[in-house]
N, C-alpha and C positions, 0 to 999 in steps of 0.2 A: 272621151269615148270606153276605155279601158273597162271602166267600173258599170258602163252599160254592157257591156260585152259579158263580162265575167258574171254580174247578177242575171242575166238571162240563160247562161250557161250554170248557173245553180239553179236556176228555177228549171232548167230542163234536165239535171239531175236528179230533182224531187218528182218531177213528172211523171219520168221514164221509169223509175222505181214502182211509183205506183201503180204504172198502165203495165209493167211487166207480168205485176202480183196477178192483175185485172184477169189480164190473156190466159197467165199461167192456170188461174183457178177455173177462166169459161173453158179452155183447150180439154183440161181434166174432166172436167161434164160433156167434152163432146162423145159424141157417137159415131167412130170408137175414138178413145181420148188422144190425144196428140199430145208430144211433147216439142216444148218450146227450145229452139236453139239456143243456145248459151254461148258459143261463140261468134265472134264477128266475120262477117261476111266478107268477100274478095272485095267487092264495094266500098265497104267499111272499113276494111283495111287501108285501101289506097286514099282514101278522104283522109283518112289518120293520118296517112304520110304527107299528103297535102300539108294538111296543116303544121307538121312539124319543122318542114321545108320552107315554109311564108314567110317567115321572118316579120318584117315590118307591116307587110300585105295579112297579118293573120286575122286581123277582125274582118277585113274585106272578103278573105277565103273564106273564112268560119260564118259570115253572114251567107254567101251563096250558098254553101253546102247546106245550111240551115232552111231558107227556102224553097231549095230543090226539094231538099229532102221531109219537109212540111208537104210541099205541093203533090208530093209521091204518097205519100200515107194518106192524103187526103182522098185521092183518089182510091186508094186501095180501099179504104174503111168504106167511102159511100160507096161503091161497089157490093162488099161485101154486104151490107146493112142491106141494102136494097136487094140484092141475089143472092146472095150465100145461102147454104143446104143447114146450116147448123144454128136451132136457136141461141143456143148459149153464147155464141159466137156471134150471130147476129146484133144479140144484144151488147154484147163488147164495142163491136164494130158502130153500132148507133151512138153507144154514149161516148164514146172517144172523137168523135166527130169534131164535137162542138170545141173539146178542149186543144186539138190539132188546128180548129180554124183560127183560137183566136193566137195561139203560138204565131202560127204562119202569120198573123199580121203584124206581130209584135218582130218575127224573124224581119221582116219588111223593111222595118222601123229602125234596125241596127246599122249602127256606122258602117259604110259600104254596101248596104243592104238594097 
């Protein structure tokens, strides 16, 4: 199960690097341009701390966090894709939905997910 979790995490790093670059590009094209936050927010820091303290429950905690995070991201992306006001960000949101849906499905299959 450790390999499954590690493989998923490696895929998340790759996907998030690509999506962050796309989001930065879309945000720069937005009117007015938007700066993308470079630091983790309080919720993300809390989740990181939870993982650090998870011990033997790491896989289950990680899986739960990933499912919740992907579900939240899907709600935001779908909403902005439909109702967002900036065309470049709407395009980003629309394109990101497909990948996030796939990752949400995969997160549900993680050990403990």
